[in-house]
C-alpha positions, 0 to 999 in steps of 0.5 A: 886719232885723238878725241875731245870735248866739253865738260858735259859731253854735249859737244865732242870732236875727233882729230885724224892726225896729231896736232902740230906746234902746240903752244901757250898763248898769253895774249889778253884775248886768250886769257879772257877766252879761257878764264885763265893766265893763258890758253893751251892750244893745239893746231890741226888742219880743218881737213883732219878735224870733225865734230862728232857729237853736237854743235858748238856755239861760236863767238867772233873774238876779233875781225880775224878769229872765232872761238867755239865753245859748248853753249850748255856748259861753257867749255872753250873748245877751239880757236880759229882764223876765218881765212885759214885751213887750220883750227886750234883745239884747247889742249885741256878739252882733249881726252888725253891732254898729256899727249900734246905738250906745248912747244912754244909760247905766243903773246908774251907781251901779255904774259902775267908777271907771276907766270914764271916756272921758278916762282910756280915750282915753289908754290905749295901743292895739294891734291883735290881734297876739299875742306868744307866746315872742317870735313875733308871731302872729295868731289864726285865728278859730273863731267863727261869722262875722257872718252867717247860715250854712246849717244844719249849718255847722261852724267850720273847725278845723286 
């Protein structure tokens, strides 16, 4: 079973089976929905999907489709077609996204010109340390951990 959820932990879900046909979608609607150059999505049958904590908010992004997200923190969680028995979870919202690699791409007519593996692999890379006013700092995460937590779990705050 795979689990996942939003950044704040208010909405969680579980998959009873591994997704089939994980993919990247470059269409403009997906770009805007996730605030990035593409959406990474993993389809699973609705019969194998369950919300396990909270309830997402829903946005109808077209006459055919909807997108579920956390109303508290804004994390995009799913994409689905109204008339299909499938739902796509956002791969980044999975607790173990490494287990679900994309196998294809859609919406390539909207793929950004700079999204080219040869170009991206030449970009400099850095860790997560941040420089603020000349000091190197590492962020302390207030996000929900990548695992299920007991009901009433609250992120630690300073």
